[in-house]
N, C-alpha and C positions, 0 to 999 in steps of 0.2 A: 702591305695593305694598300689598296688603291680605291679611289672613287673619283667621279666627275660631277661637277655642278653645271647644269645647263639651264638657261632661261629660254623659254619657247613660247611661240604664238601658234594657235590652231585656227585655221580658216576652213569653214565648212561650206561645201557647195553640194547641191542636189544629192547625189549618192556617194560622195567621197569627201575626204578632208585632206588638207595639206598642213604639215607642221614645219615652221621655220624656227630654227634654234641657233643659239650661240653658246659656245663653251665659255663659262665664266671663270671656273677654277677647276684644277685637277691636282691630285696628289698621289704619289706612289712612294711610300716610305716603308722602312723596316719597322715591324711591330715592337713596342716596348715590352710586351708580355710574351712569355713562352706559353703557347697554347697547345693542347693535345687534341683539340677538336676543331673542325672547320666552322662549326656553329659559333664557337666562342670568338674566333677570329673575325667572322662576319659581323657579329654584334659590336665588337670594338671598332671595326671599320665604319659601320653605319653610324655609330655614336659620334665618331670623329667628323664624318661628313655632315651630319645634321647640325653639329655645333657650328661649323663654318657657314652652313646655309643660313642659320639663324642670325649670325653676325652680318652676313651680306644683306639679308632681308631687312634687318633693322636699319641699315644705312639707306637701302632703297625706299623704305617706307617714308623716310623724311622727304625724299624727292617726290614720291608718289602723292603724298598728302598735299604738298604745295601745288602740284599740277592738277589735283583733284581727279586722279585716275583711279580705276578699280585696283584693289589690293591683289598682289600676286600670291597665289596659293603655293604651299610647299607640298610636293608630291614625291614620295620616296619609293624607289623601285628596288627589288632584289630578285635574284634568280635562284635563291636557295629556299626550297620548300620547307625545310625544318625551321628556318628563321621565320618564315611566314606563319607556321604553326605556333611558334613561341609568341609572336606579336599579336596575331589575330585570334587564334584558337586557344590561347592561354595554355600553352605547353608548360611542362614543369622543368625547372632548372634548379640545381642544388647549390651552385657556387654563388656566394653573396654578391660579389662584384658584378656578375652577369645579371643577377636579379635586379640590382639597382639600375644598371644600364637599360634593361628591358622596360622597367617601369618609366624611366625617363623618355624612352622612345614612344611609349604609348601615349 
């Protein structure tokens, strides 16, 4: 299971934009669960990454509030269409652990 956490700034000019980013955290670990589907593994990976992002953002929020800067949004990307369908289009899953993780991500 692997994920990357990146903090980025977007600068927009006339007809194009530039993104400057820094890698904040990355992880590549062996899964604790034996999965029989790619979807389940992706859900576990995304939940793990989002938990770390929330911890980092909570720390950054203390600094941001004192400096009176705008809040940093959390944006999650995936390249797995079936995961997108589960999260956005309310796909069906039968395993209880996965249902709990999907509800937490929503």
